[in-house]
N, C-alpha and C positions, 0 to 999 in steps of 0.2 A: 493285531487281533481281528479275526473274522467276526462280523456283525450279523445279527438275524433280523430278517425282514419278513414282512407277509403282505400279499397282494389285496387291494381293495379295488373293486370294478365299480365305476360309476357310469356306464355305458349300456344304457338298455339293450341295444342291439347286440351286446356281447353277454347277455344274462345266461347263457350256455357255456360259457367260455371258461378256461382254466385259471379261475382266480378263486382265492379261498373265501374271501368276503365281498358280497355284492350290495351295492345301494346304499348301506347305512353306515355313513362314514363316522358319525360319533360313536356308534356301537361297536364298529370294527376296531376304533382307537382303544376304546375301553377293554376289549377282549384281547387284543394284542398286548396291551401293556400288562394286564393281569397275568399273561402267560409268559412274560418276560421278553417279548420281542424288542429290539433296540429300534426298529423303524417300520415304516409302511411304505409300499410302493404303489402308487396310485395310477390308475388307467381312467383318464377322463375324457369326456366328449370333445373337450377344446381347452385351450389354455385360458379361457376366461369362465369356465363352468364354476370352480371351486372358488368360494370367498376366501379371500387371502387371510383376512382378520380372523374369520372362524376358524380357519385350519391352523393358523398360528396359535390360537388359544387352546384349541385341541391338543396340538403336539406339546405345548407348554404344561397343560394340566397333567397328561398322561407321561410326560418325560419321554417322548418319542421324537424321532428325526424322520424327515422325509428322505427316504433312501434313494428313490428315482421316480421319474414319471414316464409314463408310456405315450407313443404317439400313434398306436395302432388304430385308434378311431379314425384317423385320417383315410386308411384304407377300408375299414368296415363300415363306416357311416358314409364317406364321400367317394371311394373309390379312387383316392389319390395314390399316386406312386411316383418314387424319386427317380425312376429310370423311364417314365413315360416319354415315347417318343416325340409327343406334342409339347413344345416348348412352353406353351401357355399353361397347360395342365401340370407340367412339371414344376412351373413357377408357383401355381397355387399350392401344391404339395409342399414346397419349401416353406412357403407362408405359414402354412398350417404348422408345421414342425418348430418354426420360430416362435410361435405363440406358445407352444409347450414348453420350449427352452426358456421363455420369458418367465413362465410360471413356476417351473423348477428353480430357476436362478434366484428367486426371492427367498427359497429355502437351501440354497446351495444343494440342489439335487439334479443330477444329470439327466437329460433326456435320452429315451432308449429308441433306437431305430431298428425295428424287426420286420414286420410285414410291410412297412412302408417302402422297403427295398424293392417290392414289386417282382415282376417275372417278365422274362423276354417274351415268352409265348410264341406266337405266329408273327407278331407284329414287327419283330426286329430280330437281328442276330443276337446271340448272347454277348458277343464282344461288343457290339454297339450299346446294349443294355448295361453292361458293367462299366464301360465308359460314362454314359450318362449318370449312373449311380455315383461313380467316383466323383464326378464333377460336382453333383449336388451334395454329397458328403463334405467336399471341400468348402464349398460355401457355408454350409451349415456349421462345420467345425469353426471356420472363422468368426461366425456370428455368436457362435458359443463363447469363444475365446474372447470376444470383446466384453463378454458379461463375467469372464474370469470363470467359465464353467466347462466341464468336461462333457463329451457326447460318448454314448454307447451304442456299438453296432452289434446286432445280433444275428449270427449265422442261423437259418432256419433248416429243417429238413426237406428232403426232395419232395415230400407231398404238398409242401407250402411255397417252395421257390424253386426255380431252375437256375439261380444265380450264385448265392453264396450260402454253401450248406455245410462246409467243414471249418474247423478252427483254421487249417491251413490256407483255405481259401480266404477266411477272414483276415488272417495276418498278410496276406498278399496284397488284399485290397487296401488294408491300412497303410501298407508300405507305399503302394501306388498314391495315395492321397497324401501321406506326409504330413499329417497334422499331430502335433504333440498332445493335443488334447483328446483325440479320438482313441478309445479304447475299445476292446472286445466285451460282449456280455457272453459268457459260457453257460448255455442253457443245456442242462444235463439230459432233458428229454429228447431235444434234437441231436445232442450228441451221441445218445444211446442208439439211435437210428444210423448214423451217419459214420461214427468214428470207430476204427478197429479196436482201439484200448484207449479208455476215457483218461486214465491215469497219464498215459504217455502224450495224449493231446493236451491236456492240461500244462504237463512239464513244458512242451515244446513252445507254448505261447504265454508262459507265466507273466513274462515282463508286461504282456500287451492286455491281460485281463484285469478289467475293473469292475466287474460285477458278475455274479452268478445266480443262475435259477437253479435252487436246490429243489429237486423233485425227483420223482421214481421213474421207472422205466415205462409205467402206464399213465404217467402224467398225473397220477395221484400223489398225495403228501409222501415225502421221503419216509420209507419204512412201510409204506402199503405196496410195495412192487418187489421186483427180484434184483434190482441195480446194486451193484457193490459199490457203496460210497466211500470206503476205507481209502482206496487209492487215490480218488479225486481230493478227499480231505488231506491226507498226507502231502500231496503235491501243493496243495494251496498253502498249507502251514509252512513246508520247507521253504516255499518261495517268498514267504513273508507277506502274504496276502492280507490286505488291510480294509477291504471292501465287504459288501453285503452278500451273504447267501439268503436270497429272497424266494419265498415260496409262491411261485406261480403254478398252482396245482388246482385240479378239480376240487370243489367242495363236497368230497365224498367220504363217508356216509353223509356227513353234514359239515358246514364250515368250522364248528367248533372242534370236532373230532380230528379234521384236517390240521387244524391249526395246532392242537395239541401233539399229534403225532409228529408234525414237523419240528417242535421244540424238543421233543423227545429224542428224535434222532439228531438234530442240531448239537444238543449237549453231549450226545455219545461220540460224535465225530469232530466237534471242535469244542472241546472242554475248555472253559476259561479258568 
């Protein structure tokens, strides 16, 4: 069964980012539960930022689960990258991700690596950057495996990275890393830019997809754009996908409306 999640951003530097709820974690949990979401996805400044006991109490109170935890603050706040040509900087990036993995592991929630993949840019060749990224992912997957946790890797669009942009490139990287607990995060916004056919892309990697960012063509909530979600939902259901479809969307026209539209679309395409 596909589960519904909604994003909660706790990073001030990402206050303009594509997250449905910002800042108020108790309020976000209350509203998510009232709308019928199964879980929340948290984007935190660090692995130590959120009070574990308080979060556990909130999740229990509202019958929610922690779906996943984002690592992007490492890039946004600190400029960390898992493909950094500087070995010391790359180690710092890995340590930051490990702290997020530790946080998620207490709630059986995988960490997401998206923007932390970085870019080759002019500092190194794309091949060298991919090799460094793969090495970092291997180390982090091993670390997560030690905690019996999965790790999610998210291909981004061409305006955010020059490394892994398509599902096919993502599956190729996962094949190179060869870690059983490393899966893809299929973000429909990025896919809408890079893929020729979203349904075909989902089908081609169905066995590797562990999480979906359920969003529309304009990065607003699903239902507020022109994306055809039917083929995506059909492929996920036929593949027996058991993960979360999580709303990583702009809070437009406001958080409540974005969350409501997400659930309306979710129930349409993933009827329980």
